[in-house]
N, C-alpha and C positions, 0 to 999 in steps of 0.2 A: 465556522465548520468549514472544516479545510477536507474534498476528496479527492479520486484520482474520478479522470474525465472518461477512460481510456483504457488500455488494457495495462495500467499497473505501470510505475517506475517512471512518473512522468514529470517528481521532480519536488512531490508534496515536501518534503524534510526540507529541502531553502526556504519553502515558503512559509513553513510554520519556524523555523527559523527567525525569520523577519517579526512577526508576527508576535511573537517568544518574546520580543525586547518592550514591548506593553502588555501583557497576559501576564493576566496573575496566576493560570493555571492553564495548562495543557492536557488535556485526555487525549489517551489512545485507548478506541473502544472496540476492535476488531483484528484478526489475526495473529500470528506467533509469530515467532524467528523463521517465517519464511519469508517473509519480506525485509527490506533492506533501505533505509535513506542514505545519503550521502551528502556529508554536510561540506564543504570549503570554506573555510575562516585562515583568510590570511595564507602562509605555508604551510599550515596545520589541513589535513581530512581527515576525519569523522565519520565513520563508519557503525550507524545503528541500526540495534534490527529488532530491540523489545523497548530499549528504555527512549520516552518521547524527546523530541528534539529540543525540547524545549530544556532538557538537562544543563545545554549547554549558557544559561543567563542565571544568573547567583538571583532566589529570590524566586524563579519560579518556583511552582508546585507543580510537579510532574507525576499524574495519576495513570498507571493500567488496570485500565476496566475491567472489570466483571466479567466481559463478551471475547477479551484475547486469551489466548493458550499459552501457557509459559512452560520453557524448558527451565529449570531451574538454575540448573548446570551452568546452562549456556547468559543468562540472564545476571548470573554470580562471576563470572567472565566479563561481560557488557561493564558491570560496576568496579570491577577491581583494575580492568585496562583505562578506566575515567580517571578515576583514584589519579592513577600512577600521570595520569598526564594534569593534574595537576584540579580535577573538575571534584567542585562541589556535588554526593550523588545524596545528602540528608534531605533533597528535596521530591525524593522520590517520593509517592505511593502506593502501596500493589493492592487489589481491591482483595482480601480474602477469599469471595465468591466465585473467583479467576480461576479456570480447572488445569491443573498440570499436564506438563507432556512426561511418560511415563516411559523406560526402558522398551518396554511388547511395544508400545504407537510406535518406536524408532523400526525398530525386525517387522510388525506389520506393516507399517508403509511400506518400505523398500519390498518385500515379498511382494506386496499386491503390485509394484509397478512392475514387477521381473513377472508376475503369472500375466501380465497385460499384453506382454508383447507389441507389434505392433499397433496397438493400441490403445497403451499406456496412453494415461494423460499428461505426463510432464509435468509431475511435483515434486517441490527440491528433497523429497523423500525428510522432513524434520519434526514426521509424525504427528505434524497439523490435523490432515484429513482422521486416520483413527483415533484421537484424540476429542475431536470434536460431537466425535462417533459411539465414542464413549458417553460425552455429558445426555445427548442426545437420550442413548438409555439408561438413564442414569446411573451411570457404573462408572463415572469421575472421580479425579478425584481432586481436589481443592486446595486453596493454600492454604486456608485454614485447619485442615487435615496437618500438616508438617508441625502443630503445635500439640498436638495430642498422639504420642503412639499408640496408646491400644486404635483409637479411633485408625489410624494411616495403617496400623497392620492390617486391620478388619477389611477395612475399602480394599488393601489392594489384594488380599486373598479371592472375597468376591470377584471386582472385574476381572482375575486373571482368570476364573473358573470356566467362564464361556469361551474362553480362548485356547485352551488344554491344545488342540487337536491342531489347530490354526500353530501354535506354538511349537510345536511337536521337533519339526526340525531345529531348533535352538533350546533343545531341551538342557543341554550341557552348556550353554549361556553362563559364566555367572553375572552377567546382568540382571536375569532370571530370578536368582536364586533370594530368597522374600528378607531370608532375615540382610544379607547385603544391601537390598533393596531398601526397606525399611531402617535403616541407622543411616545409606548416602542422602536419604530424604527429612531424615530427623534433622544431620550435621546442615542441609540446606534451610532447615525451617528455623534454623538456632542466627545464621546469617542470614537474614534475607526480615526476620520476625520484627526490628525496627520500623524497617517500610508499610508492614499490612496494617490494615485501613481498613473501615467503613468510606471507601473514597463515593459513594453514590452520597451521601451526608456531608461529605469532604466538598464533593460540586455543588452539591442544590444551595450551601451553606454561602459560599460563595456568589453563585447567582442572585440571591436574596439578599447581599449586600452589595448590589451593585457591581461585580468585580468584573474584570473580562477573561473571560472562560474561552478555550480552543479545544474544540473535539475534530483527533488527527486519526484519517483513517488511512487502512493500509491497502495496494495491490489496484483495482480502478474494478467500478462502476462494469464494466466488460465481464469482470472478475467474479462477478455473484454471482450466488449459487441459486438462486432463483428466477436470478433475471441479467445474469449470464449467458456464454456461449457452448452450456452444458453438453456433456461433461468433461469440457475442458474448462473447470472453472478454479475457482478455489473454497475453501470451508466454510465460510464465513458471509454475509454481506456485507462489503465493501461501500454501499451505497448510503447517503444521507441518517435515510429512515434510522435507524439500526444505529447509530449512535445512541441512537434515543435507549435503545434493549441494553448495547453495552457500555452503557455508562452511567443508567439509572436518570436520568430526565426526561423529562415532561416535551413535547413538538411542542409547546408554547414558550420554553426555554431559548429556541435556537431562533436568531437574529439574519443570521447571512448563511451561503451556502458560497463556498468558493468552489469551482471545479479545477483541477492544475490539468491543465495537456499539453504535449511537445506540442512546436510545428508542425513534427509528422508523424507518425505513428511507429511504434515497436510492440511486440510483443515476447517472451517469452516462453518457451515450454508449446505445446502442439492446440492443435483446435484451429478453426473455419481465420483465417484473416486477408478477406477479398480485396484489401492494395496492396499489401504486399507484392516487395520487388525483388530481384537478383541478378540485379544489373552494375552495373560498375558506380550507377548513383549511389544507389544502397551498399556498396561496398565503400564508399568515401563519405556516408552519412554515421554507416556506425564506424568508423574509423575518426572523423574528425566530432564526436559524439558521444566519444567513448563508449558504444553503447554495447557492455557486457555484466552482466549480472550482480547488483551488489553482493548479494547471499549467495547465485552457487557460482560467478564469475562466468557462465554461459552467455556467449555469443548472443543478442537478442536476434529475432529480426523484424527488418525493415519495411517500409513500408510509407507511402506519400499518406497526406493527411487524410486523414476518412470522416466527413462530416456527414454522413447515413448514419455511422455508430455515434459519433458527439452530438449529435439532435435526441439520440436514441438516450444517452446518458444526461443531457439535462434533463428531459424530461420526468425523467426517473429519481434523477436528484433535488428537482427545482432547486435550480442551481440560480444566483442574484449576482454574479460574479463570474468570471473566466479568468485563470492565468495559465499565456500561452508562455512555455518555456521552449531555452535554446533554440529561440529563432535564430541563434549564430549562425547555426550547423550549416543553414540553408545559406547563408552567405556563399557566392560566386557556382548557384546552379541556373541555370537558365537554361529552358524556361522549368516553373515548377507545374507542378500538379497537385489538384484536388479530385478527390472523389466526395460525386454527386447523386451518385446515386449505384443501384446493382444490377445484374444481368447475369438471365441464370443462361445455360445453354438451347433451352429454348425459345430463348429471345425473348421471353418476359424480363419488366422491368423491376424494380421499386426501388419507390423512393423515400420508407421508411424502413426502419429496420424490421429483417425478416424475423418474427415469431417462430416461422417451421425448422428444425435440422438441416432440413435432405434441404434444403431452400439455401439457407445460408453458406452449409458446407458448400457446396458446387458452385456460390455465387463469385462472380469478378466484377468488380470495380468498372466503371465509364465517371471516364474526367473532366474539369472545366483543365484549362490551360493558362498560368498566368506568366508574366513576364518576373524574371529574378530580379537579382541584385549586386553586382560584383562590389561593392566599398562594405568593408570590414567596422562592424557595427555595432561590435564589445564597449566602443566609448562613450555608447551614445544615455543621455539621464532624460531624455524627453521624445515627447513623437515628432517635434521638430528636428531631431538630430537623426532621424531616419530617412536615408532615400525612399524617394514618393512609392519604389515596389515595391517596398516593405511594407510601410501606411498602408499598402492599398490590400495587400495580401491580407493583413489583421483587421483594416475594413468588412471585407470577402467574410470572414469567418462570422467576425463579430451580427454582423447581416444574418447570414446565414444561420444562424444559430437565435437568431436574436435575446441574446444574452449582452451585454456589456464587459469593455476586458480593462481588467483592473489594476492588473502587473504583469509588466509582459518581462522576459527573463535576456539578456543576449551577453549573456558569460556566465562560468560556472562559480565565478565568486557571488558572495551574499551582494555587494555593492554594484554587481550589472545588473542591475534592474530600472525597469520603469516602471512608476508606479502613475495610476489615474483612477480619479474619481474620488471621494467624501472620503470615504472607507479609508479607500490606499495610500489619499494623503493622513490619514491619521498614522501613519507607519513609518513616512517620509521623516 
């Protein structure tokens, strides 16, 4: 299982892409097109939002699980672009039980953020939250509904009825016409029908046959709706336990949980960020690391590596391995700083992630300083290729978290990695 150990954007797509070479199935288990993976292969750059990263590997089954919310227009556009670039998409399977983002979800998402004003969450305005809300209210439209016009029309009418007042400002929007909406989504259904399946059964059969299955999460642990920095979180559960629900498998099926983290910290949108920096070093990291959102293009907020938050993420996910990405971005920065505790205005110190929002939202980080390195490490392919200061930095992270490092990213290319340990060696 591959999960984010920070606030998302950690480089999960690259790690999944590497694992897909030997995996039989890749399963996306939560989120929607508010997330994005960037994969660089030679001169080609692929930006995926809904389709699992394994789609680039022929013969790998790529599953969009029941825990994902799907904008069918976005998904079809993504499939068309992949086909245009010569990628075979026949291996994509979509859960019949996954929920659909509807036009009114998009409108409600934008309107909700506008009404919050300065208190806005910083959502991507892709309709994700309203779609999950309808799912919980049992008013959702599911993928299987695209295959039955009568059911689809009735469910759309039922879902829109309690929203009449909220949708009044958009009453003349042609997107909300019942007939237009029904016809458009039936057309989506015809396009997607070859991909719709009982994905939980497919994954179970692979597991029973002893095949390798990779579960791919979106966002990161600190954006989890239950355990993240609420309310500045996503609308689903990106932590490891959610894979069982979002893919339809039991917890005993999971062998390893790898947490992906950058060698520094970033965040997109509003919310607390104790190690955030606003100086020239932050600007340098943003520029060198190309820290702009895959989905939105928004510049990411930049901070030093936060071990308080990562310890919390490790505990929530039960990490068995750690993947540190973008280590090369820190080359030339000296000294480096690592957040090891938080402090409040009244001097109270927290070595564990605070559970109370009033503490967390006003906390600043305390740091240890470590020597940096000047060398270009993008050509490193083993630990011995790294400068001593670089190895010390990695050792400090691993020892602080009590989790072994299994993969180190030293550049954007899929080949620019250092693999460690028995499990990672299988990828070599």
